[in-house]
C-alpha positions as CSV (number, residue, x, y, z in Angstrom):
1,X,15.5,-12.8,0.6
2,X,14.1,-9.2,1.0
3,X,11.1,-9.9,-1.3
4,X,9.9,-13.0,0.4
5,X,7.5,-13.4,3.3
6,X,9.1,-13.9,6.7
7,X,9.6,-17.4,7.9
8,X,8.6,-16.4,11.4
9,X,5.8,-13.8,11.7
10,X,6.3,-13.4,15.4
11,X,10.0,-12.5,14.9
12,X,9.0,-10.1,12.1
13,X,6.4,-8.4,14.3
14,X,9.0,-8.1,17.1
15,X,11.4,-6.4,14.6
16,X,8.7,-4.0,13.5
17,X,7.7,-3.3,17.2
18,X,11.3,-2.6,18.1
19,X,11.8,-0.3,15.0
20,X,8.7,1.8,15.9
21,X,9.7,1.9,19.6
22,X,13.2,3.1,18.5
23,X,11.7,5.7,16.1
24,X,9.5,7.1,19.0
25,X,12.5,7.3,21.3
26,X,14.8,8.8,18.7
27,X,12.4,11.3,17.0
28,X,9.7,11.8,19.6
29,X,6.1,10.6,19.8
30,X,4.7,13.8,18.2
31,X,6.9,13.5,15.1
32,X,6.4,9.7,14.6
33,X,2.6,10.2,14.9
34,X,2.8,12.2,11.7
35,X,4.3,9.3,9.8
36,X,2.3,7.0,7.6
37,X,3.3,3.3,8.2
38,X,2.9,0.7,5.5
39,X,4.3,-2.8,5.3
40,X,5.4,-3.0,1.7
41,X,5.6,-1.2,-1.7
42,X,4.0,-2.6,-4.8
43,X,3.2,-6.1,-3.4
44,X,1.4,-7.0,-6.6
45,X,4.6,-7.2,-8.7
46,X,8.1,-8.6,-8.2
47,X,8.9,-6.6,-5.1
48,X,6.8,-9.2,-3.3
49,X,7.5,-12.9,-4.0
50,X,4.8,-14.3,-1.7
51,X,1.1,-14.8,-2.4
52,X,-1.6,-12.3,-1.8
53,X,-2.6,-14.2,1.3
54,X,0.9,-14.1,2.6
55,X,1.0,-10.4,2.1
56,X,-2.3,-10.0,4.0
57,X,-0.8,-12.0,6.8
58,X,2.3,-9.8,6.8
59,X,0.0,-6.7,6.8
60,X,-1.9,-7.9,9.9
61,X,1.3,-8.7,11.8
62,X,3.0,-5.5,10.8
63,X,0.1,-3.3,11.6
64,X,-0.5,-5.0,15.0
65,X,3.2,-4.5,15.9
66,X,3.1,-0.8,14.8
67,X,0.0,-0.1,16.8
68,X,1.3,-2.0,19.9
69,X,4.4,0.2,19.9
70,X,2.4,3.4,19.0
71,X,-1.4,3.1,19.3
72,X,-1.8,6.5,17.7
73,X,0.2,5.6,14.6
74,X,-1.3,5.9,11.1
75,X,-1.3,2.6,9.2
76,X,-2.4,1.6,5.7
77,X,-1.6,0.5,2.2
78,X,-1.2,-1.5,0.1
79,X,0.6,0.9,-2.4
80,X,-0.1,-1.4,-5.4
81,X,0.9,-0.5,-8.9
82,X,-1.8,1.2,-11.0
83,X,-5.3,0.0,-10.4
84,X,-6.0,0.5,-14.1
85,X,-4.1,-2.7,-14.7
86,X,-5.1,-6.2,-13.7
87,X,-2.4,-6.9,-11.1
88,X,-3.0,-3.6,-9.3
89,X,-6.8,-3.8,-9.4
90,X,-6.9,-7.5,-8.3
91,X,-4.6,-6.9,-5.5
92,X,-6.2,-3.7,-4.3
93,X,-9.6,-5.4,-4.2
94,X,-8.3,-8.4,-2.3
95,X,-6.6,-6.1,0.2
96,X,-9.8,-4.0,0.8
97,X,-11.8,-7.2,1.1
98,X,-9.5,-8.5,3.7
99,X,-9.3,-5.3,5.8
100,X,-13.1,-4.9,5.7
101,X,-14.5,-8.5,6.0
102,X,-11.5,-10.9,6.2
103,X,-10.2,-12.7,9.3
104,X,-7.3,-10.9,10.9
105,X,-4.3,-13.2,11.1
106,X,-3.2,-11.9,14.5
107,X,-6.5,-11.3,16.4
108,X,-8.8,-13.7,14.6
109,X,-11.4,-11.0,14.5
110,X,-13.0,-9.6,11.4
111,X,-11.1,-6.9,9.5
112,X,-7.8,-5.1,10.0
113,X,-6.9,-1.6,11.0
114,X,-6.7,0.8,8.0
115,X,-6.2,4.6,8.3
116,X,-5.5,5.3,4.6
117,X,-5.7,3.6,1.3
118,X,-2.8,3.8,-1.1
119,X,-1.9,3.0,-4.7
120,X,0.2,4.3,-7.5
121,X,-0.6,5.9,-10.9
122,X,1.9,6.1,-13.7
123,X,2.0,7.1,-17.3
124,X,3.7,5.4,-20.2
125,X,6.1,7.7,-22.1
126,X,7.0,7.1,-25.7
127,X,9.3,8.7,-28.2
128,X,7.3,10.1,-31.2
129,X,8.2,11.9,-34.3
130,X,7.1,15.5,-34.7
131,X,7.7,18.5,-36.9
132,X,10.7,19.5,-34.7
133,X,12.0,15.9,-34.6
134,X,11.6,13.1,-32.1
135,X,10.3,14.0,-28.6
136,X,9.0,12.3,-25.5
137,X,5.2,12.2,-25.3
138,X,3.9,11.7,-21.7
139,X,0.8,9.6,-21.2
140,X,-1.1,11.6,-18.7
141,X,-4.2,9.7,-19.9
142,X,-3.0,6.4,-18.5
143,X,-2.1,8.0,-15.3
144,X,-5.6,9.5,-14.9
145,X,-7.2,6.2,-15.8
146,X,-5.2,4.5,-13.1
147,X,-6.4,7.2,-10.6
148,X,-10.0,6.8,-11.8
149,X,-9.9,3.0,-11.6
150,X,-8.5,3.2,-8.0
151,X,-11.2,5.6,-6.9
152,X,-13.9,3.3,-8.4
153,X,-12.5,0.3,-6.5
154,X,-12.3,2.3,-3.2
155,X,-15.9,3.6,-3.8
156,X,-17.1,0.0,-4.0
157,X,-16.4,-0.3,-0.3
158,X,-18.7,2.3,1.3
159,X,-17.4,1.5,4.8
160,X,-14.1,3.0,3.7
161,X,-15.6,6.2,2.3
162,X,-14.1,8.5,4.9
163,X,-10.5,7.3,4.6
164,X,-7.9,9.3,2.8
165,X,-6.6,7.9,-0.5
166,X,-2.9,8.5,-1.1
167,X,-1.5,8.1,-4.5
168,X,2.0,7.4,-3.3
169,X,3.7,7.5,-6.8
170,X,2.0,9.6,-9.4
171,X,3.8,10.7,-12.5
172,X,3.0,10.8,-16.2
173,X,6.4,9.7,-17.2
174,X,6.2,6.4,-15.4
């Protein structure tokens, strides 16, 4: 059941709140303030079995709980797969639309807290024949196209212009 949305968002939020509170008690406020909190990894593929809307609801409940436990925490996401592909770009746009103009599932207000924007950029290695025999050819081009596509999407939301963009997984070998 780890890939499915919670049945009870209030219980989920309490779990997150208690985890952040524990982390602050265990590691100290100053240390935990350095951490970047995100609700999920690659919610646009099989790691997330809910809908996009269900993810957005999870995001709002998670971020609210993190910030209740530690108001100075850094929260963001969504750490989609490469925005050069349809699933990554569609999800990233839906997420940015939600955090800028959507209705927050917890507060009912417009938008959601967002301190950083995150996505992944991967290559696609292949084995090719060469003069010295078969070798692996990395696809840095695909990786760079993912990065460029992600920045183009982010740029289309001027209100987010001052937020850092984190490319949480970035490697030409995929």
